[in-house]
C-alpha positions in Angstrom: -17.8 -107.5 -7.0 -20.5 -104.8 -6.8 -20.3 -104.2 -10.6 -20.0 -107.9 -11.7 -22.0 -108.3 -14.9 -22.8 -111.9 -14.3 -24.3 -111.2 -10.8 -26.0 -108.1 -12.2 -27.8 -110.2 -14.9 -28.7 -112.8 -12.3 -30.4 -110.1 -10.1 -32.1 -108.6 -13.1 -33.5 -112.0 -14.1 -34.9 -112.5 -10.6 -36.5 -109.0 -10.8 -38.1 -109.9 -14.0 -39.5 -113.1 -12.4 -41.3 -111.0 -9.8 -42.4 -108.1 -12.0 -46.0 -107.2 -11.1 -48.8 -106.8 -13.7 -49.6 -103.3 -12.5 -47.1 -100.4 -12.9 -45.1 -99.8 -9.7 -43.0 -96.9 -8.5 -40.2 -97.1 -6.1 -38.9 -93.9 -4.6 -35.4 -93.2 -3.4 -34.4 -90.0 -1.4 -30.7 -89.8 -2.1 -28.6 -87.9 -4.7 -25.9 -90.6 -4.6 -28.5 -93.2 -5.4 -29.8 -91.1 -8.4 -26.2 -90.7 -9.6 -25.6 -94.4 -9.6 -29.0 -95.3 -11.1 -28.5 -92.8 -14.0 -24.8 -93.2 -14.6 -24.9 -97.0 -14.8 -28.2 -97.0 -16.8 -30.0 -99.1 -14.2 -33.4 -98.0 -15.3 -32.8 -99.5 -18.7 -32.2 -102.9 -17.1 -35.6 -102.9 -15.4 -38.9 -104.1 -16.9 -41.2 -101.2 -18.1 -43.6 -101.9 -15.3 -41.0 -100.9 -12.7 -40.2 -97.2 -12.4 -37.7 -95.6 -9.9 -38.3 -92.0 -9.0 -36.1 -89.5 -7.2 -37.4 -87.8 -4.1 -36.0 -84.9 -2.1 -32.5 -86.4 -1.6 -30.2 -83.6 -2.6 -29.1 -81.6 0.5 -28.1 -78.6 -1.7 -31.3 -78.6 -3.7 -33.7 -78.4 -0.7 -32.1 -75.4 1.0 -34.8 -72.7 0.8 -33.9 -69.5 -1.1 -34.5 -67.5 2.1 -31.6 -69.2 3.8 -29.3 -68.5 0.9 -30.5 -64.9 1.1 -29.5 -64.9 4.7 -26.0 -66.1 3.8 -25.8 -63.4 1.1 -26.9 -60.8 3.7 -23.8 -61.6 5.8 -21.5 -61.0 2.9 -23.1 -57.6 2.3 -22.5 -56.6 5.9 -18.8 -57.3 6.2 -18.7 -60.9 7.3 -17.0 -63.8 5.6 -19.2 -66.7 4.6 -17.7 -70.2 4.4 -19.6 -73.1 2.8 -19.2 -76.1 0.5 -18.5 -75.6 -3.2 -21.9 -76.9 -4.3 -23.7 -74.1 -2.5 -22.0 -71.2 -4.4 -24.2 -71.3 -7.5 -27.5 -72.3 -5.9 -29.8 -69.3 -6.6 -31.3 -67.3 -3.8 -34.2 -64.9 -4.5 -32.1 -62.4 -6.5 -28.6 -63.9 -6.6 -26.4 -66.7 -5.6 -23.4 -66.7 -3.2 -21.2 -66.8 -6.4 -22.9 -63.6 -7.5 -22.3 -62.1 -4.1 -18.6 -63.0 -4.3 -18.4 -61.4 -7.8 -19.8 -58.1 -6.4 -17.2 -58.0 -3.6 -18.5 -60.3 -0.9 -16.1 -62.5 1.0 -17.2 -66.0 0.2 -14.9 -69.0 0.7 -15.1 -72.7 -0.1 -14.3 -75.2 2.6 -14.4 -78.9 2.5 -15.4 -79.5 6.1 -16.5 -77.6 9.2 -13.0 -78.3 10.6 -11.6 -76.3 7.7 -13.9 -73.5 8.7 -12.7 -73.5 12.3 -9.1 -73.5 11.2 -9.7 -70.6 8.8 -11.4 -68.5 11.5 -8.6 -69.2 14.0 -6.0 -68.0 11.4 -7.8 -64.6 11.0 -9.0 -63.6 14.4 -9.8 -60.0 13.3 -12.5 -61.2 10.9 -16.0 -62.4 11.7 -16.9 -65.7 9.9 -20.1 -67.5 9.3 -20.2 -71.2 8.4 -23.2 -71.9 6.2 -23.9 -75.5 7.4 -26.0 -77.6 5.1 -26.8 -81.3 4.8 -28.8 -84.1 6.2 -28.3 -86.3 9.3 -24.9 -87.4 7.8 -23.1 -84.1 8.0 -24.9 -82.5 11.0 -22.9 -84.5 13.6 -19.6 -82.9 12.5 -21.1 -79.4 13.0 -22.5 -80.5 16.4 -19.1 -81.9 17.5 -17.2 -78.6 16.6 -19.8 -76.6 18.5 -19.3 -78.8 21.6 -15.5 -78.4 21.3 -16.0 -74.6 21.5 -15.4 -72.8 18.2 -13.4 -69.5 18.0 -15.4 -66.5 19.1 -15.3 -65.0 15.6 -17.1 -67.9 14.1 -20.9 -68.5 14.1 -23.1 -71.0 12.3 -25.9 -70.5 9.8 -27.5 -73.9 10.1 -29.6 -75.4 7.3 -29.7 -79.1 8.3 -32.7 -81.2 7.3 -34.0 -84.7 8.4 -34.9 -87.3 5.8 -37.6 -89.5 7.4 -40.1 -86.6 7.9 -39.8 -85.7 4.2 -40.5 -89.3 3.3 -43.5 -89.3 5.5 -44.7 -86.1 3.7 -44.4 -87.8 0.3 -46.9 -90.5 1.4 -49.5 -87.8 2.1 -49.4 -86.3 -1.4 -52.3 -87.8 -3.3 -50.9 -87.5 -6.8 -47.6 -89.2 -6.1 -47.6 -93.0 -6.4 -45.1 -94.7 -4.2 -45.0 -98.5 -3.8 -41.8 -98.8 -1.9 -38.9 -96.8 -0.5 -35.2 -97.1 -1.1 -33.7 -95.5 1.9 -30.3 -93.6 1.9 -27.5 -95.7 3.3 -25.3 -92.7 4.3 -28.1 -91.3 6.5 -28.8 -94.7 7.9 -25.2 -95.1 9.1 -26.0 -92.2 11.5 -29.7 -92.7 12.5 -29.8 -96.5 12.0 -31.9 -98.7 9.9 -34.7 -98.9 12.5 -35.3 -95.1 12.0 -37.1 -96.2 8.8 -39.2 -98.9 10.4 -42.2 -96.5 10.7 -42.9 -97.0 7.0 -43.6 -100.7 6.9 -45.1 -100.8 10.4 -47.4 -97.7 10.1 -47.8 -97.3 6.4 -47.5 -100.9 5.2 -44.8 -99.6 2.8 -42.1 -101.9 1.5 -38.8 -100.4 2.7 -35.1 -101.2 2.0 -32.0 -99.4 3.2 -29.5 -99.6 0.3 -25.9 -99.0 -0.5 -24.7 -97.1 -3.6 -23.2 -99.6 -5.9 -25.2 -100.8 -8.9 -25.9 -104.2 -7.4 -26.9 -102.6 -4.1 -29.6 -100.7 -5.8 -30.8 -103.7 -8.0 -30.8 -105.9 -4.9 -32.9 -103.2 -3.1 -35.4 -103.3 -6.0 -35.5 -107.1 -5.8 -36.1 -106.9 -2.0 -39.0 -104.4 -2.6 -40.6 -106.7 -5.1 -40.4 -109.6 -2.7 -42.0 -107.5 0.0 -44.8 -106.5 -2.3 -45.5 -110.2 -2.8 -45.0 -111.5 0.8 -45.6 -108.4 3.0 -44.0 -105.1 3.8 -41.1 -105.0 6.3 -37.8 -103.2 6.8 -34.8 -104.8 5.0 -31.2 -103.7 5.4 -29.4 -104.4 2.1 -26.5 -102.2 3.3 -25.7 -104.3 6.4 -21.9 -104.0 5.7 -22.2 -100.3 6.8 -25.5 -99.8 8.5 -26.7 -101.3 11.8 -30.1 -101.3 13.4 -29.3 -98.7 15.9 -26.9 -96.6 13.9 -24.1 -94.4 15.3 -25.4 -93.9 18.9 -22.5 -91.5 19.8 -23.3 -89.2 16.8 -27.0 -89.3 17.7 -26.1 -88.3 21.3 -24.1 -85.3 20.0 -27.0 -84.2 17.8 -29.4 -84.3 20.7 -27.0 -82.4 22.9 -26.6 -79.5 20.4 -29.8 -79.3 18.3 -33.5 -79.1 18.8 -35.7 -80.7 16.2 -38.1 -78.1 14.7 -40.3 -77.5 11.7 -38.2 -76.7 8.6 -38.7 -75.2 5.1 -37.8 -77.3 2.1 -37.2 -75.7 -1.2 -40.1 -76.3 -3.5 -42.0 -78.2 -0.8 -42.7 -75.8 2.0 -42.6 -76.4 5.7 -42.3 -80.0 6.9 -43.0 -80.7 10.6 -40.0 -81.8 12.7 -37.6 -81.9 9.8 -34.8 -79.4 10.7 -32.2 -78.9 13.3 -31.9 -75.6 15.3 -29.2 -74.8 17.8 -30.3 -75.1 21.4 -30.6 -71.9 23.4 -27.4 -72.7 25.4 -25.5 -72.4 22.1 -27.0 -69.1 21.1 -23.6 -67.5 20.9 -22.8 -69.8 18.0 -26.1 -69.1 16.2 -25.5 -66.5 13.4 -29.2 -65.7 13.2 -29.3 -64.7 16.8 -25.9 -63.0 16.9 -26.6 -60.6 14.0 -29.8 -58.6 13.2 -30.6 -60.2 9.9 -33.2 -58.5 7.8 -34.1 -60.0 4.4 -37.0 -59.5 2.0 -39.6 -62.2 1.4 -37.9 -65.1 -0.5 -38.8 -66.7 -3.8 -37.8 -70.4 -4.2 -38.3 -70.9 -7.9 -37.9 -68.6 -10.9 -41.0 -68.6 -13.3 -41.0 -71.6 -15.5 -38.7 -73.7 -13.3 -40.1 -77.2 -12.4 -37.5 -78.1 -9.8 -40.2 -78.3 -7.1 -41.9 -81.1 -9.2 -38.5 -82.8 -9.7 -37.7 -82.7 -6.0 -41.0 -84.3 -5.2 -40.5 -87.0 -7.8 -43.6 -85.9 -9.8 -41.7 -85.4 -13.0 -38.3 -86.3 -14.5 -36.0 -83.5 -15.4 -36.6 -84.0 -19.2 -40.2 -83.0 -18.6 -39.2 -79.5 -17.5 -39.5 -77.1 -20.4 -36.3 -75.3 -19.2 -34.2 -78.5 -19.0 -31.0 -78.2 -21.1 -32.5 -75.2 -22.9 -32.2 -72.1 -20.8 -31.3 -74.1 -17.7 -27.9 -75.9 -18.0 -25.1 -76.9 -15.7 -23.0 -73.9 -16.8 -26.0 -71.6 -16.3 -28.4 -73.1 -13.7 -31.7 -71.4 -13.1 -33.0 -74.0 -10.7 -31.4 -75.6 -7.6 -31.5 -79.2 -9.1 -29.2 -78.2 -11.9 -26.4 -77.0 -9.6 -25.2 -79.8 -7.4 -23.6 -83.1 -8.5 -26.4 -84.6 -6.3 -29.1 -82.7 -8.0 -31.4 -84.8 -10.3 -31.3 -82.3 -13.2 -27.5 -82.0 -13.1 -27.2 -85.8 -13.0 -29.5 -86.2 -15.9 -27.7 -83.5 -17.9 -24.5 -85.5 -17.6 -25.5 -89.1 -17.6 -29.1 -89.7 -18.8 -29.7 -91.3 -22.2 -32.3 -88.8 -23.4 
């Protein structure tokens, strides 16, 4: 149903009926949205006056180099670092976790925080650190394990970020044109559609929570165009999975375990109230507090890399002079080329250049 060509053409025809005279830009903040848009060639179906840009929606890409440097520090001081596979090749200041593993560090891939807990329990004589990344979607699983009481030999290096503050920051950047937001459905299942109501209510910004099938995204674009004509509001295109209030139980767990603090985003800098930090009562689980970490000042981008501009939606990957030349999926120099949710990686595999 969600890939039906007849329905797709019907939606596209309605989009064309509402196409404005002026050029408009709709911004999404989700790697899965970018994957679907690029893989299925949705941009090619849209009139030239409508452009869809990718904002900071890849959880791997926005992890600051300094936090990767912290994870590498643990491997150099006898601890075992566990994290998701996408994180291994993301460059820190001088190396990646993959490089650290190649030079003797104990770095292991896990598929969930539960896997990390089980691994630590099986090897009680080792000290483990789980490098926890992700947006509001994955943070509740970490919070739940911390509430259960993880093994004493396991601590957490948290690098969780919150999406709405990053969207708010985008609206304050003068040289970025945004005429509407396509909000991430996965995040909205946790925080609820109403978490994005600030954008139409305070900023008069057309806003749609969308799913990830091609027709979801095209419907979101159609809804945004209708809002541009009739007035900004919050629409929930992904009502089959997202409610107004979201997952209240998960929200409660997050509030119980984490404080909301300012957080650094790679290529962007510090964004107010955009990160989770473990509360003081969970200090024993906080790897930063348990161990005396000392790292040198970090560098987010190598010279010539334009990932910071890609993350902000200022340019497309093909505008970076390094794209598919010295920076390729098999040899990534910037964070956006590493993860399957990174815009550069997606374009390298699916864009018609």
